[in-house]
N, C-alpha and C positions, 0 to 999 in steps of 0.2 A: 503493500500500499504506499503510495507517495504521499507527501503531505497535503497536497491540493486534494487528494482523494480523501483523505481522512478528515480534512475541513469541510468536505462536502457531506459528510454524515450529519451535519447539524443544520437543519433549516434555519434557525434563528441568524446564522451567519450570512445568510442571503441578504439581509435588511441591517444587521446590527454589528457593531464591533463589540463583541460581547467579551467584557472583562470582569465578570462578577462570580466566578466559580467559588470564591470564598464564602458566598452566600448560598449560591445554588448553581450548579454546572448546567451547562446547555444539555438539553436532550436530544438524542439523535433519531433519525428517522426509524432505526431498526426497534429502538425502545418504544417509541410512539406507536408504531404500527403492532408491535405484539400485544401491548397493553390494551390498544383499541379491539384487536382481535379476540382476545380472551374476554373483554367485557361483552362483546357482542354475542359470542358463544353463551356466556352466562344468562344474557337477556333471553336467549331463544330457549335454552335448555335447563336453566336453573342452576344454582350453585348448589349441586347435590350429585349423589351417585358416586359409587365406590372408585371408579376410575378417576372422577375428578379429585376426590380426596387423596387418592394414591399420588397423582400427579403433583399435588400441592405439596405434599411431604417430600417427594423426591426432588422437587424443585428447590425446596428449603436446603436440602443437602448438599446439591449442586451449587447453589449460592454460597453456602458455608465453605465449601472447598474452594471457591473462587476467592473469597475474602481471605483465606487461610494463603492462598499464593501470594496475594498482594502484600501481606506483611511478613511473609517468609515463616510462617508458623505451623505447628501441626494442627490439622483440622480439628482435633478433639480438643483443643484449647480455645475454640472461637465459639461464641454464642450470639445469637442474631437479636438485635435491639431495633429500636425506632429512631436513635440519635445518640449523639456523644453525651448528651446530658443524662440519658437513660442509663447509658453504661457507668456514668459517674455514680449515679444513685445506686447502682448494683453493688459497686465497690464500697461505697461509703456506709450504705446500710448493712451490708455483708459483714464488714469489719466491725460493726457495732461502735463507730465513732460517737462520742458524745461528751458531756462536759466532764473536764479532767484530763481529756486527751489533747494532745498537741499536733498539729499539722504546719508544715511549712508550705507556703506558696508564694504567688507573686503578685504585684500591682499591675501586672499585663495580662491578667486572664480574662477569658469571656465568662459572662456570668453562668453560662451552662455549666462550667466547673466550679466557679465561686459559690453559686447559689446553693447546690446541695452541701458543700463544706460549711457554709454559714448556718444552714438549716439543722446541722448536725448537733450544734452547740459545742463543738470542740473549739479549743483555742487555736486561733490561726496567727502564726508569725509570718508577716507578709514581707518578703523582700522587695525592695524598691528598685525594679530594673527598667520600668517603663521607658524612661529617657537615657538608659546606660548603654554605652557601647556594647556590642555583642561579646567582644572579648572579656568584658568585666561582669558577665551574668553569672558565670559559675561562682566567683568569689562571693556576690552578693547573695546568693542563695544558700551556699555552703555555711556562711557564717551565721545564720538563722537557725542552722539545724543544731539541737542540744541532746542530750542524753534521754531527754523525755520525749523526742519526736518519734511519733508512730508512722507518720506517712509524710514522703513529699509528693504534692499535687502539682504539676506543672504541664505547660504545653509542650509539645514537640516544636511548633512553629508560632510564634505570636501572631494572633489574628490582626494585631494593631499595625505593626510594620514589618513582619516577615523575618523577625530574628529567629534564627534556630537555636533552641534552648539545649543545653549539654546535660541532658537527662541521664545519658549512659555514665558520664564521668560522675555525676552526682551520686548514682546508686553505687557504683564501684567503690567510691572513696568514702561514704558514710555508711553503706550497709544497710540503709534504712529503706524499706519497700517505697517504690515510685508508682504513682498513678500518673500516666501520661495521656493529655488530651490531644489526640490525634487528628481533630477536625482538620487543620489545615495542612496535614502532611500527606496522608494516605491518598494516592492518586496524584498528587503534585509532585512529590520527591521520592527517592527510593526509600522504602522503610523497612528495616529489620527489628522485629520487637524483642529480639533475644536480650535478656538483660532486664526488661521490664518487668513488673510484676502484675500490672494492669495497663490496658492501652485501649483507647476508645476509636471508633471509625465512624465518620458520618458519610454515608454513601451518596447523599443527595448533592453534595459539594463536588470535589474534584475527580470522583468517580462517575459523575453524570448519570447517577441512578434517580429514581422516583423519589417523591418526597417521603418522609418518615421511613428511611431505610437504614440500617447501620449494624455495626457488629462491636464486640466487646471480647478482647483477650485477656485470658487469666492464665499466668504461668502454672500455678498449682491450683486447680479447681477443687480440691480436696480441703485447702485451706481455707476457702472462703465460704461462709455460710450463705446459702440461698434463703434469701428474705423477700426479694421482690418476685414473687413465684406467681407462675401463670400455667395454664394447662399444658402446653408443651415442655414445662419444665419436669414434669412427673413421668417416671417410668411406670409406675402402679400408685393407685390411692384406693383408700377404702373409707366412704364417707362414714359409714356406721361405726367404724373404730377411729375416726377422726385421725388417720394416719396416711402416710405417702411415702413413697421411696423415689428419691431424686434420680434423673438419667445419669448416666455416666459423663464424666468429663464436663465441659463447659457447658454442655447442652441443658444442665440443670439452671442455667441462668437465662435461658432463651426467655424474653420477656412477654410474648404473645404471638398470635398468629399475623404476620405481615399479609395483607391482602394478596390474594394469588396473582392478581394482574399486577400488582407492584413487584412481586418476585419475579415474575417473568420479564417484566421490563428491566429489571436489576441484572438478571442473567444476561439479557441481551447486552447490555451497557458493559459488564465485566467481561464478556466474552471478545469484545471488538477493541480492545487497548491495544494500539501500535507499540511495536518496539522502538527504542529510541526517544519515547516521550519524555522521559525526565531530562535528559540532555537537552531536547529541543525547548522545553518550557523554561528551563534556566537561562539558556541562551537568549530566548526572546524576552524573559524578564530583564536581564542585564541591558538588553537594546532600550528596552522601554525606560529603564532607569537612567541610561545616559542621555535618552533622547529629551526627557523632562529636564535634566540638568542643563542640556544645550540650549533649552528655552527658558531658562532662567527660573525654573521652579525650585521650591525649597524642599528637595527629597530627604526624607529622613531614613529611608531604607539603605542600610549599608550594602557595599559590593559583597557578592559571594553568599549571601543568604538564600532565601527561598524564591517562591513564584509570586509573593505579595509585594507590591511596590507602592509606598505610602509617600504624599508630600502634603506639606501645609498649604492652606488656602486661607488668605486674608479675609476673604468675604464670607458670605452666607454659604455654608458646605451644601446644605441641603438644596438650596436653589442652584448651586452650581451642578450638582448631580442631576437635578431635574432639567437643567438646559442642556446638559450633554445627552441626556436620554432623548430629548427632543431632536437632536442633532444626530440621533442613531448611535450613540456610545453608551454603553450601559457599564457603570462602574458603581461603587459603594461610597457613601459618605459615612464617616465615624461619629456618631453623635457625641458631643461633648470634648471632642479631641481636637477639632479645627483641622481635621484631616481629611483627605480623600485618598481611596485606595483602589487601585487597579489589580486584578487577579489574572495572571498571565498564563495560559494554558497551552498545551500542544496543538490545540485546534486554531490558535490565533495565527497570525502572520504580519507582516511589516504593515499591511495596509491599515490594520486595526490600530497599530501603534500610531501611525499618521494621522488617523482620524481623531484619535485621542489629542495629539498635540494641537491640531487644528481647532478642535473644539474648544480646546482651553484658552486659545488666542482670543476667541471672541469674548471672553470674561474679563479681559484687561482693560 
């Protein structure tokens, strides 16, 4: 597959410079078609029948294996969830975190990670890394770790400016379990979860999957209590005895039944990812960064980080994002930060970056 052929998979690119996979990735024609086909079948034949349910279960296992391949993990260590936030809840609730426990995190986390931590009642030690250089992030987080720390909870990639966080080194040095928010990493950059205790995946972003699809990696499923329990979590259960037997491995953490058409669409998305995509995305992100700098923009993303590029905007960021949308350029404004953010994927090309730069010129 050539890059123009890969780009042609996404109908949105016929009209827009789509630079917002950090929120939602573009949906491919294959994903849209398979989802519509199954919905049409369900409308005519009903969501019923042994063959229908068998295919639903088999599809879940195919998707589980595809997720495992994306993060270089054994399939039995991967649970199916609806989002990164849900995976964080599985870890936080399963660990029984609460008042008296200490967790180290940062001031650059998405609320999808921070929210469950705050709700647990645990004491949070917050490393101030938002405005720090990438080279300083390790020291700033490590100095917050104490003998009482039960968990380090941090992103793989900052959703604010694309900094890559050193969670591997923190785990190795401190020997404290690490929960990694992988929302801005999986599908954007090469990921190997070896060394993480818990790692979350949001499939609707860089993997270009349907809404409310994701995964959760747990290194040692037997060490985490299944507390956010759903029907797919159980191997067997007895209502009369009020008892149940969890499934083996990470399947005990499956948080519900993803709609079958979403499973089908996700399988289509995960089955059509081109080789060389990570290298291309990084190269395009660096081109985007340099182009913005050449046009005089205050870029806050450092060189050599991930596929998110953020820059300061002196005016109304919401109005700026709206203006760009009207010009056919889709980016994200980050509320309360004064930043605009472009998410650069392997489906983009130089024309998208030029349209971004041209659209920003109109705001001056």
